[in-house]
N, CA, C and O atoms as CSV, one atom per row, in Angstrom:
chain,resi,resn,atom,element,x,y,z
A,1,MET,N,N,73.721,44.709,137.201
A,1,MET,CA,C,72.702,44.608,136.194
A,1,MET,C,C,73.001,43.384,135.357
A,1,MET,O,O,74.142,43.165,134.951
A,2,ARG,N,N,71.991,42.595,135.102
A,2,ARG,CA,C,72.167,41.361,134.351
A,2,ARG,C,C,71.410,41.433,133.038
A,2,ARG,O,O,70.315,41.992,132.967
A,3,MET,N,N,72.002,40.863,132.001
A,3,MET,CA,C,71.374,40.858,130.687
A,3,MET,C,C,71.084,39.422,130.294
A,3,MET,O,O,71.929,38.540,130.444
A,4,LEU,N,N,69.874,39.197,129.788
A,4,LEU,CA,C,69.464,37.879,129.338
A,4,LEU,C,C,69.190,37.943,127.837
A,4,LEU,O,O,68.187,38.523,127.422
A,5,PRO,N,N,70.074,37.351,127.007
A,5,PRO,CA,C,69.848,37.399,125.556
A,5,PRO,C,C,68.936,36.249,125.094
A,5,PRO,O,O,68.982,35.145,125.635
A,6,SER,N,N,68.131,36.532,124.110
A,6,SER,CA,C,67.266,35.527,123.485
A,6,SER,C,C,67.285,35.761,121.983
A,6,SER,O,O,67.541,36.870,121.515
A,7,THR,N,N,67.012,34.702,121.239
A,7,THR,CA,C,66.916,34.825,119.785
A,7,THR,C,C,65.476,34.539,119.383
A,7,THR,O,O,64.887,33.541,119.799
A,8,LEU,N,N,64.923,35.422,118.574
A,8,LEU,CA,C,63.548,35.311,118.121
A,8,LEU,C,C,63.550,35.024,116.618
A,8,LEU,O,O,64.129,35.779,115.838
A,9,PHE,N,N,62.901,33.933,116.219
A,9,PHE,CA,C,62.795,33.572,114.812
A,9,PHE,C,C,61.378,33.865,114.346
A,9,PHE,O,O,60.411,33.494,115.012
A,10,VAL,N,N,61.252,34.531,113.205
A,10,VAL,CA,C,59.948,34.842,112.625
A,10,VAL,C,C,59.804,34.013,111.355
A,10,VAL,O,O,60.560,34.179,110.398
A,11,TRP,N,N,58.817,33.117,111.364
A,11,TRP,CA,C,58.602,32.209,110.238
A,11,TRP,C,C,57.438,32.691,109.392
A,11,TRP,O,O,56.512,33.320,109.904
A,12,GLY,N,N,57.481,32.398,108.099
A,12,GLY,CA,C,56.443,32.819,107.164
A,12,GLY,C,C,55.272,31.859,107.069
A,12,GLY,O,O,54.229,32.217,106.523
A,13,ASP,N,N,55.420,30.646,107.590
A,13,ASP,CA,C,54.329,29.679,107.511
A,13,ASP,C,C,54.375,28.767,108.734
A,13,ASP,O,O,55.335,28.787,109.504
A,14,GLN,N,N,53.329,27.973,108.895
A,14,GLN,CA,C,53.224,27.116,110.067
A,14,GLN,C,C,54.186,25.931,110.045
A,14,GLN,O,O,54.427,25.321,111.086
A,15,PHE,N,N,54.737,25.597,108.887
A,15,PHE,CA,C,55.651,24.464,108.767
A,15,PHE,C,C,57.122,24.878,108.911
A,15,PHE,O,O,58.020,24.046,108.782
A,16,LYS,N,N,57.357,26.144,109.173
A,16,LYS,CA,C,58.702,26.701,109.369
A,16,LYS,C,C,59.613,26.439,108.172
A,16,LYS,O,O,60.778,26.072,108.323
A,17,ALA,N,N,59.058,26.635,106.995
A,17,ALA,CA,C,59.830,26.451,105.765
A,17,ALA,C,C,60.458,27.763,105.303
A,17,ALA,O,O,61.503,27.757,104.652
A,18,GLU,N,N,59.829,28.879,105.634
A,18,GLU,CA,C,60.311,30.182,105.164
A,18,GLU,C,C,60.642,31.075,106.362
A,18,GLU,O,O,59.750,31.554,107.061
A,19,LEU,N,N,61.937,31.287,106.582
A,19,LEU,CA,C,62.388,32.146,107.677
A,19,LEU,C,C,62.369,33.597,107.199
A,19,LEU,O,O,63.055,33.949,106.240
A,20,LEU,N,N,61.578,34.438,107.872
A,20,LEU,CA,C,61.454,35.839,107.483
A,20,LEU,C,C,62.487,36.731,108.180
A,20,LEU,O,O,63.024,37.660,107.577
A,21,ALA,N,N,62.757,36.439,109.452
A,21,ALA,CA,C,63.680,37.295,110.196
A,21,ALA,C,C,64.226,36.561,111.412
A,21,ALA,O,O,63.599,35.650,111.953
A,22,THR,N,N,65.390,36.980,111.816
A,22,THR,CA,C,65.995,36.524,113.066
A,22,THR,C,C,66.361,37.768,113.861
A,22,THR,O,O,67.061,38.649,113.360
A,23,CYS,N,N,65.887,37.837,115.100
A,23,CYS,CA,C,66.123,39.014,115.940
A,23,CYS,C,C,66.759,38.587,117.254
A,23,CYS,O,O,66.386,37.570,117.838
A,24,ARG,N,N,67.718,39.372,117.707
A,24,ARG,CA,C,68.297,39.151,119.027
A,24,ARG,C,C,67.613,40.121,119.984
A,24,ARG,O,O,67.600,41.330,119.749
A,25,VAL,N,N,67.054,39.594,121.048
A,25,VAL,CA,C,66.360,40.388,122.048
A,25,VAL,C,C,67.170,40.302,123.332
A,25,VAL,O,O,67.480,39.211,123.812
A,26,GLU,N,N,67.512,41.469,123.885
A,26,GLU,CA,C,68.263,41.522,125.130
A,26,GLU,C,C,67.380,42.141,126.206
A,26,GLU,O,O,66.902,43.265,126.055
A,27,VAL,N,N,67.169,41.412,127.280
A,27,VAL,CA,C,66.345,41.880,128.386
A,27,VAL,C,C,67.267,42.200,129.552
A,27,VAL,O,O,68.027,41.347,130.010
A,28,TYR,N,N,67.191,43.448,130.030
A,28,TYR,CA,C,68.028,43.900,131.129
A,28,TYR,C,C,67.159,44.088,132.376
A,28,TYR,O,O,66.023,44.554,132.294
A,29,SER,N,N,67.710,43.720,133.510
A,29,SER,CA,C,67.063,44.066,134.773
A,29,SER,C,C,67.714,45.358,135.253
A,29,SER,O,O,68.914,45.561,135.066
A,30,ARG,N,N,66.943,46.207,135.855
A,30,ARG,CA,C,67.516,47.457,136.359
A,30,ARG,C,C,66.903,47.766,137.717
A,30,ARG,O,O,65.732,47.475,137.958
A,31,PRO,N,N,67.697,48.352,138.599
A,31,PRO,CA,C,67.150,48.728,139.906
A,31,PRO,C,C,66.176,49.890,139.770
A,31,PRO,O,O,66.342,50.760,138.914
A,32,VAL,N,N,65.166,49.891,140.619
A,32,VAL,CA,C,64.159,50.957,140.638
A,32,VAL,C,C,64.353,51.766,141.913
A,32,VAL,O,O,64.477,51.209,143.003
A,33,ILE,N,N,64.377,53.076,141.764
A,33,ILE,CA,C,64.533,53.979,142.903
A,33,ILE,C,C,63.302,54.876,142.962
A,33,ILE,O,O,63.005,55.603,142.014
A,34,TYR,N,N,62.592,54.817,144.081
A,34,TYR,CA,C,61.429,55.669,144.297
A,34,TYR,C,C,61.874,56.877,145.092
A,34,TYR,O,O,62.523,56.737,146.129
A,35,THR,N,N,61.527,58.075,144.613
A,35,THR,CA,C,61.950,59.295,145.298
A,35,THR,C,C,60.886,60.377,145.150
A,35,THR,O,O,60.009,60.297,144.290
A,36,LYS,N,N,60.983,61.383,146.004
A,36,LYS,CA,C,60.090,62.539,145.941
A,36,LYS,C,C,60.938,63.779,145.716
A,36,LYS,O,O,62.061,63.879,146.210
A,37,ALA,N,N,60.383,64.722,144.962
A,37,ALA,CA,C,61.089,65.975,144.683
A,37,ALA,C,C,60.113,67.136,144.826
A,37,ALA,O,O,58.971,67.070,144.370
A,38,ARG,N,N,60.585,68.198,145.466
A,38,ARG,CA,C,59.762,69.406,145.583
A,38,ARG,C,C,59.803,70.174,144.265
A,38,ARG,O,O,60.833,70.223,143.593
A,39,ILE,N,N,58.694,70.759,143.915
A,39,ILE,CA,C,58.608,71.528,142.682
A,39,ILE,C,C,59.507,72.756,142.789
A,39,ILE,O,O,59.426,73.517,143.753
A,40,GLY,N,N,60.371,72.940,141.777
A,40,GLY,CA,C,61.264,74.092,141.720
A,40,GLY,C,C,62.523,73.978,142.561
A,40,GLY,O,O,63.345,74.895,142.551
A,41,MET,N,N,62.700,72.884,143.288
A,41,MET,CA,C,63.877,72.705,144.135
A,41,MET,C,C,64.750,71.587,143.574
A,41,MET,O,O,64.243,70.607,143.028
A,42,LYS,N,N,66.065,71.742,143.714
A,42,LYS,CA,C,66.997,70.696,143.302
A,42,LYS,C,C,67.218,69.733,144.463
A,42,LYS,O,O,67.426,70.150,145.602
A,43,THR,N,N,67.171,68.454,144.159
A,43,THR,CA,C,67.566,67.445,145.132
A,43,THR,C,C,68.676,66.614,144.507
A,43,THR,O,O,68.650,66.309,143.314
A,44,GLN,N,N,69.638,66.260,145.323
A,44,GLN,CA,C,70.773,65.485,144.811
A,44,GLN,C,C,70.647,64.043,145.268
A,44,GLN,O,O,70.315,63.768,146.420
A,45,HIS,N,N,70.917,63.128,144.348
A,45,HIS,CA,C,70.904,61.701,144.632
A,45,HIS,C,C,72.227,61.098,144.183
A,45,HIS,O,O,72.821,61.523,143.192
A,46,SER,N,N,72.667,60.109,144.928
A,46,SER,CA,C,73.877,59.386,144.566
A,46,SER,C,C,73.466,57.994,144.109
A,46,SER,O,O,72.866,57.236,144.870
A,47,LEU,N,N,73.789,57.660,142.871
A,47,LEU,CA,C,73.458,56.358,142.308
A,47,LEU,C,C,74.678,55.458,142.396
A,47,LEU,O,O,75.762,55.835,141.949
A,48,ALA,N,N,74.514,54.280,142.962
A,48,ALA,CA,C,75.620,53.336,143.128
A,48,ALA,C,C,75.794,52.520,141.852
A,48,ALA,O,O,74.844,51.922,141.348
A,49,LEU,N,N,77.008,52.506,141.346
A,49,LEU,CA,C,77.326,51.808,140.105
A,49,LEU,C,C,78.443,50.796,140.359
A,49,LEU,O,O,79.604,51.186,140.479
A,50,PRO,N,N,78.111,49.490,140.443
A,50,PRO,CA,C,79.164,48.488,140.606
A,50,PRO,C,C,79.911,48.299,139.296
A,50,PRO,O,O,79.301,48.230,138.228
A,51,ALA,N,N,81.241,48.214,139.383
A,51,ALA,CA,C,82.054,48.065,138.176
A,51,ALA,C,C,82.994,46.880,138.348
A,51,ALA,O,O,83.716,46.786,139.341
A,52,LEU,N,N,82.979,45.984,137.377
A,52,LEU,CA,C,83.891,44.842,137.383
A,52,LEU,C,C,85.178,45.156,136.636
A,52,LEU,O,O,86.228,44.590,136.940
A,53,ALA,N,N,85.102,46.050,135.667
A,53,ALA,CA,C,86.268,46.392,134.847
A,53,ALA,C,C,86.401,47.912,134.769
A,53,ALA,O,O,85.436,48.643,134.990
A,54,ALA,N,N,87.589,48.366,134.457
A,54,ALA,CA,C,87.824,49.801,134.273
A,54,ALA,C,C,87.202,50.221,132.943
A,54,ALA,O,O,87.471,49.613,131.908
A,55,ARG,N,N,86.386,51.244,132.975
A,55,ARG,CA,C,85.719,51.764,131.776
A,55,ARG,C,C,85.615,53.274,131.883
A,55,ARG,O,O,85.753,53.859,132.958
A,56,THR,N,N,85.370,53.877,130.745
A,56,THR,CA,C,85.038,55.295,130.700
A,56,THR,C,C,83.588,55.378,130.247
A,56,THR,O,O,83.236,54.858,129.189
A,57,ILE,N,N,82.745,56.032,131.044
A,57,ILE,CA,C,81.313,56.059,130.759
A,57,ILE,C,C,80.808,57.479,130.623
A,57,ILE,O,O,81.428,58.432,131.096
A,58,SER,N,N,79.663,57.598,129.962
A,58,SER,CA,C,78.890,58.833,129.928
A,58,SER,C,C,77.509,58.516,130.480
A,58,SER,O,O,77.017,57.397,130.336
A,59,VAL,N,N,76.886,59.508,131.114
A,59,VAL,CA,C,75.588,59.319,131.741
A,59,VAL,C,C,74.535,60.081,130.944
A,59,VAL,O,O,74.726,61.246,130.597
A,60,TYR,N,N,73.413,59.401,130.656
A,60,TYR,CA,C,72.328,59.995,129.879
A,60,TYR,C,C,71.009,59.777,130.604
A,60,TYR,O,O,70.848,58.809,131.348
A,61,SER,N,N,70.075,60.679,130.380
A,61,SER,CA,C,68.736,60.578,130.947
A,61,SER,C,C,67.725,60.842,129.839
A,61,SER,O,O,67.990,61.616,128.920
A,62,ASN,N,N,66.555,60.190,129.932
A,62,ASN,CA,C,65.522,60.469,128.930
A,62,ASN,C,C,64.803,61.791,129.217
A,62,ASN,O,O,64.019,62.260,128.393
A,63,LYS,N,N,65.064,62.389,130.375
A,63,LYS,CA,C,64.538,63.720,130.714
A,63,LYS,C,C,65.701,64.595,131.194
A,63,LYS,O,O,65.835,64.852,132.390
A,64,PRO,N,N,66.545,65.054,130.253
A,64,PRO,CA,C,67.759,65.780,130.659
A,64,PRO,C,C,67.496,67.121,131.331
A,64,PRO,O,O,68.391,67.649,131.991
A,65,ASN,N,N,66.298,67.694,131.188
A,65,ASN,CA,C,65.985,68.958,131.864
A,65,ASN,C,C,65.597,68.748,133.321
A,65,ASN,O,O,65.661,69.679,134.124
A,66,GLU,N,N,65.190,67.515,133.670
A,66,GLU,CA,C,64.769,67.213,135.031
A,66,GLU,C,C,65.814,66.417,135.813
A,66,GLU,O,O,66.007,66.653,137.006
A,67,VAL,N,N,66.485,65.478,135.150
A,67,VAL,CA,C,67.474,64.629,135.818
A,67,VAL,C,C,68.790,64.758,135.059
A,67,VAL,O,O,68.873,64.408,133.881
A,68,TYR,N,N,69.816,65.264,135.741
A,68,TYR,CA,C,71.103,65.493,135.086
A,68,TYR,C,C,72.216,65.364,136.117
A,68,TYR,O,O,71.972,65.411,137.323
A,69,GLN,N,N,73.438,65.202,135.627
A,69,GLN,CA,C,74.590,65.094,136.519
A,69,GLN,C,C,74.849,66.413,137.213
A,69,GLN,O,O,74.443,67.472,136.735
A,70,THR,N,N,75.532,66.340,138.352
A,70,THR,CA,C,75.878,67.561,139.072
A,70,THR,C,C,76.832,68.398,138.227
A,70,THR,O,O,77.422,67.892,137.273
A,71,ASN,N,N,76.985,69.670,138.569
A,71,ASN,CA,C,77.785,70.602,137.777
A,71,ASN,C,C,79.222,70.137,137.591
A,71,ASN,O,O,79.816,70.382,136.541
A,72,ILE,N,N,79.788,69.474,138.587
A,72,ILE,CA,C,81.173,69.017,138.498
A,72,ILE,C,C,81.315,67.934,137.428
A,72,ILE,O,O,82.302,67.906,136.693
A,73,GLN,N,N,80.331,67.049,137.344
A,73,GLN,CA,C,80.409,65.910,136.438
A,73,GLN,C,C,79.708,66.149,135.105
A,73,GLN,O,O,79.890,65.360,134.177
A,74,TYR,N,N,78.917,67.202,134.977
A,74,TYR,CA,C,78.032,67.368,133.836
A,74,TYR,C,C,78.772,67.325,132.496
A,74,TYR,O,O,79.681,68.117,132.249
A,75,GLY,N,N,78.372,66.398,131.647
A,75,GLY,CA,C,78.908,66.297,130.301
A,75,GLY,C,C,80.280,65.672,130.191
A,75,GLY,O,O,80.757,65.421,129.084
A,76,GLU,N,N,80.915,65.418,131.305
A,76,GLU,CA,C,82.257,64.852,131.288
A,76,GLU,C,C,82.190,63.328,131.392
A,76,GLU,O,O,81.446,62.801,132.220
A,77,PRO,N,N,82.957,62.615,130.564
A,77,PRO,CA,C,83.034,61.163,130.749
A,77,PRO,C,C,83.683,60.847,132.095
A,77,PRO,O,O,84.572,61.566,132.553
A,78,MET,N,N,83.231,59.774,132.715
A,78,MET,CA,C,83.755,59.373,134.012
A,78,MET,C,C,84.522,58.068,133.883
A,78,MET,O,O,84.138,57.188,133.113
A,79,ARG,N,N,85.581,57.949,134.620
A,79,ARG,CA,C,86.337,56.701,134.657
A,79,ARG,C,C,85.875,55.898,135.864
A,79,ARG,O,O,85.815,56.405,136.984
A,80,LEU,N,N,85.553,54.645,135.614
A,80,LEU,CA,C,85.120,53.766,136.691
A,80,LEU,C,C,86.322,53.046,137.285
A,80,LEU,O,O,87.235,52.633,136.570
A,81,ILE,N,N,86.305,52.906,138.588
A,81,ILE,CA,C,87.347,52.162,139.282
A,81,ILE,C,C,86.912,50.696,139.298
A,81,ILE,O,O,85.818,50.387,139.769
A,82,PRO,N,N,87.756,49.785,138.791
A,82,PRO,CA,C,87.349,48.384,138.705
A,82,PRO,C,C,87.217,47.720,140.078
A,82,PRO,O,O,87.880,48.102,141.042
A,83,ASN,N,N,86.342,46.717,140.134
A,83,ASN,CA,C,86.096,45.921,141.338
A,83,ASN,C,C,85.717,46.771,142.542
A,83,ASN,O,O,86.148,46.504,143.664
A,84,SER,N,N,84.909,47.797,142.299
A,84,SER,CA,C,84.473,48.660,143.393
A,84,SER,C,C,83.095,49.235,143.078
A,84,SER,O,O,82.552,49.047,141.989
A,85,LEU,N,N,82.558,49.929,144.050
A,85,LEU,CA,C,81.271,50.574,143.905
A,85,LEU,C,C,81.522,52.052,143.617
A,85,LEU,O,O,82.013,52.773,144.485
A,86,ASN,N,N,81.196,52.503,142.426
A,86,ASN,CA,C,81.367,53.898,142.028
A,86,ASN,C,C,80.051,54.635,142.263
A,86,ASN,O,O,78.982,54.024,142.260
A,87,HIS,N,N,80.134,55.942,142.464
A,87,HIS,CA,C,78.930,56.739,142.718
A,87,HIS,C,C,78.799,57.833,141.671
A,87,HIS,O,O,79.767,58.507,141.318
A,88,ILE,N,N,77.576,57.989,141.187
A,88,ILE,CA,C,77.244,59.037,140.218
A,88,ILE,C,C,76.239,59.957,140.890
A,88,ILE,O,O,75.181,59.511,141.334
A,89,ASN,N,N,76.569,61.239,140.965
A,89,ASN,CA,C,75.673,62.210,141.582
A,89,ASN,C,C,74.805,62.857,140.520
A,89,ASN,O,O,75.303,63.365,139.515
A,90,VAL,N,N,73.494,62.831,140.756
A,90,VAL,CA,C,72.554,63.460,139.826
A,90,VAL,C,C,71.655,64.420,140.590
A,90,VAL,O,O,71.334,64.212,141.760
A,91,HIS,N,N,71.260,65.478,139.890
A,91,HIS,CA,C,70.269,66.414,140.418
A,91,HIS,C,C,68.914,66.072,139.820
A,91,HIS,O,O,68.807,65.707,138.650
A,92,ILE,N,N,67.887,66.197,140.643
A,92,ILE,CA,C,66.508,66.068,140.169
A,92,ILE,C,C,65.849,67.416,140.416
A,92,ILE,O,O,65.829,67.916,141.541
A,93,GLU,N,N,65.310,67.995,139.350
A,93,GLU,CA,C,64.653,69.300,139.451
A,93,GLU,C,C,63.380,69.268,138.623
A,93,GLU,O,O,63.433,69.291,137.394
A,94,CYS,N,N,62.239,69.215,139.293
A,94,CYS,CA,C,60.938,69.208,138.612
A,94,CYS,C,C,60.381,70.621,138.634
A,94,CYS,O,O,60.278,71.241,139.693
A,95,LYS,N,N,60.026,71.121,137.474
A,95,LYS,CA,C,59.568,72.498,137.362
A,95,LYS,C,C,58.047,72.640,137.500
A,95,LYS,O,O,57.552,73.733,137.774
A,96,GLU,N,N,57.313,71.550,137.314
A,96,GLU,CA,C,55.854,71.613,137.428
A,96,GLU,C,C,55.323,70.345,138.075
A,96,GLU,O,O,55.976,69.301,138.076
A,97,ARG,N,N,54.122,70.463,138.624
A,97,ARG,CA,C,53.495,69.325,139.298
A,97,ARG,C,C,53.023,68.297,138.270
A,97,ARG,O,O,52.498,68.643,137.211
A,98,GLN,N,N,53.222,67.038,138.611
A,98,GLN,CA,C,52.765,65.946,137.758
A,98,GLN,C,C,51.757,65.125,138.548
A,98,GLN,O,O,51.966,64.836,139.727
A,99,ASP,N,N,50.652,64.748,137.886
A,99,ASP,CA,C,49.589,64.009,138.568
A,99,ASP,C,C,50.035,62.607,138.987
A,99,ASP,O,O,49.634,62.109,140.039
A,100,GLN,N,N,50.864,61.978,138.158
A,100,GLN,CA,C,51.341,60.634,138.469
A,100,GLN,C,C,52.855,60.669,138.657
A,100,GLN,O,O,53.537,61.594,138.217
A,101,ALA,N,N,53.355,59.634,139.323
A,101,ALA,CA,C,54.802,59.524,139.474
A,101,ALA,C,C,55.423,59.385,138.089
A,101,ALA,O,O,54.915,58.656,137.237
A,102,SER,N,N,56.509,60.082,137.882
A,102,SER,CA,C,57.133,60.155,136.566
A,102,SER,C,C,58.283,59.149,136.452
A,102,SER,O,O,59.265,59.256,137.187
A,103,PRO,N,N,58.176,58.167,135.536
A,103,PRO,CA,C,59.306,57.247,135.347
A,103,PRO,C,C,60.397,57.898,134.493
A,103,PRO,O,O,60.119,58.477,133.443
A,104,THR,N,N,61.630,57.792,134.961
A,104,THR,CA,C,62.772,58.390,134.277
A,104,THR,C,C,63.892,57.362,134.206
A,104,THR,O,O,64.199,56.703,135.199
A,105,LEU,N,N,64.499,57.226,133.038
A,105,LEU,CA,C,65.621,56.309,132.861
A,105,LEU,C,C,66.933,57.071,132.949
A,105,LEU,O,O,67.068,58.156,132.383
A,106,VAL,N,N,67.894,56.503,133.655
A,106,VAL,CA,C,69.255,57.020,133.701
A,106,VAL,C,C,70.163,55.882,133.248
A,106,VAL,O,O,70.193,54.820,133.869
A,107,ASN,N,N,70.900,56.106,132.163
A,107,ASN,CA,C,71.747,55.073,131.578
A,107,ASN,C,C,73.207,55.477,131.610
A,107,ASN,O,O,73.546,56.639,131.384
A,108,CYS,N,N,74.069,54.511,131.891
A,108,CYS,CA,C,75.520,54.688,131.794
A,108,CYS,C,C,75.991,53.897,130.588
A,108,CYS,O,O,75.764,52.690,130.502
A,109,VAL,N,N,76.647,54.576,129.659
A,109,VAL,CA,C,77.079,53.966,128.409
A,109,VAL,C,C,78.590,54.078,128.293
A,109,VAL,O,O,79.165,55.133,128.560
A,110,ASP,N,N,79.231,52.981,127.892
A,110,ASP,CA,C,80.677,52.978,127.654
A,110,ASP,C,C,80.957,53.891,126.459
A,110,ASP,O,O,80.390,53.699,125.384
A,111,THR,N,N,81.838,54.890,126.649
A,111,THR,CA,C,82.097,55.863,125.583
A,111,THR,C,C,82.869,55.263,124.413
A,111,THR,O,O,82.780,55.776,123.297
A,112,HIS,N,N,83.617,54.197,124.637
A,112,HIS,CA,C,84.418,53.600,123.565
A,112,HIS,C,C,83.649,52.559,122.755
A,112,HIS,O,O,83.779,52.508,121.532
A,113,THR,N,N,82.849,51.729,123.428
A,113,THR,CA,C,82.162,50.638,122.733
A,113,THR,C,C,80.686,50.917,122.473
A,113,THR,O,O,80.080,50.256,121.630
A,114,GLY,N,N,80.092,51.884,123.180
A,114,GLY,CA,C,78.670,52.165,123.039
A,114,GLY,C,C,77.794,51.174,123.788
A,114,GLY,O,O,76.573,51.188,123.630
A,115,GLU,N,N,78.391,50.324,124.592
A,115,GLU,CA,C,77.661,49.289,125.334
A,115,GLU,C,C,76.981,49.894,126.562
A,115,GLU,O,O,77.550,50.752,127.237
A,116,LEU,N,N,75.762,49.440,126.845
A,116,LEU,CA,C,75.064,49.850,128.057
A,116,LEU,C,C,75.741,49.183,129.248
A,116,LEU,O,O,75.785,47.956,129.329
A,117,VAL,N,N,76.267,49.979,130.166
A,117,VAL,CA,C,76.995,49.456,131.313
A,117,VAL,C,C,76.058,49.239,132.494
A,117,VAL,O,O,76.118,48.201,133.152
A,118,TYR,N,N,75.191,50.215,132.765
A,118,TYR,CA,C,74.273,50.126,133.892
A,118,TYR,C,C,73.105,51.064,133.645
A,118,TYR,O,O,73.216,52.028,132.887
A,119,SER,N,N,71.984,50.772,134.294
A,119,SER,CA,C,70.792,51.575,134.090
A,119,SER,C,C,69.958,51.587,135.362
A,119,SER,O,O,69.914,50.598,136.093
A,120,TRP,N,N,69.295,52.712,135.623
A,120,TRP,CA,C,68.379,52.832,136.755
A,120,TRP,C,C,67.049,53.356,136.240
A,120,TRP,O,O,66.995,54.085,135.249
A,121,LEU,N,N,65.977,52.975,136.926
A,121,LEU,CA,C,64.660,53.534,136.675
A,121,LEU,C,C,64.302,54.341,137.911
A,121,LEU,O,O,64.150,53.784,138.999
A,122,LEU,N,N,64.168,55.659,137.747
A,122,LEU,CA,C,63.779,56.533,138.845
A,122,LEU,C,C,62.284,56.824,138.726
A,122,LEU,O,O,61.808,57.274,137.683
A,123,ILE,N,N,61.565,56.564,139.789
A,123,ILE,CA,C,60.143,56.919,139.847
A,123,ILE,C,C,60.060,58.155,140.733
A,123,ILE,O,O,60.231,58.074,141.950
A,124,ILE,N,N,59.794,59.305,140.107
A,124,ILE,CA,C,59.838,60.587,140.817
A,124,ILE,C,C,58.408,61.075,141.063
A,124,ILE,O,O,57.615,61.214,140.132
A,125,GLU,N,N,58.100,61.329,142.329
A,125,GLU,CA,C,56.810,61.886,142.699
A,125,GLU,C,C,57.037,63.340,143.103
A,125,GLU,O,O,57.903,63.624,143.930
A,126,THR,N,N,56.271,64.258,142.528
A,126,THR,CA,C,56.436,65.674,142.869
A,126,THR,C,C,55.553,66.031,144.048
A,126,THR,O,O,54.413,65.579,144.148
A,127,VAL,N,N,56.090,66.840,144.932
A,127,VAL,CA,C,55.356,67.331,146.097
A,127,VAL,C,C,55.471,68.846,146.141
A,127,VAL,O,O,56.419,69.429,145.617
A,128,VAL,N,N,54.483,69.473,146.779
A,128,VAL,CA,C,54.454,70.932,146.869
A,128,VAL,C,C,55.259,71.409,148.041
A,128,VAL,O,O,55.351,72.614,148.278
C-alpha cells in the first residue's frame, strides 16, 4: 500500500495575503477484493499483508458484525513477520440480502503508533 501526501493551503483572498488554513491530505491506494457470500453462511477469506518491518497490529472493519477475524485471532493483536507476506483470516457473514454490492473496509493499524499499516476494500455481493 502506498501513501501520497499533499499539502493543501486555504487562502482568504485571491492575492494570497491571508492564509486561513494548512491541511495535510494523505491519499492511500488499497487493493480491492470482489467476493460473493451466501446469506446466513460464513465464508473465510485470507487477506495477504506484506510487511517490511516487524509490527504489532490490530484489525478493524467498518462492519464488524459482517466482516471479522476468525475466532483464533479475534480481538488479539497480531505480530507481523518482517520482509514476508503475512496472512489475516477473516469471516464474512451476511445476515440479509442486499440489493447492491456492499463496500466494506478492513484496516490494519499499528497498536503502538496508531499508524495505518494496510487496508483492503471488500466488495461483497450477497447470493441466495
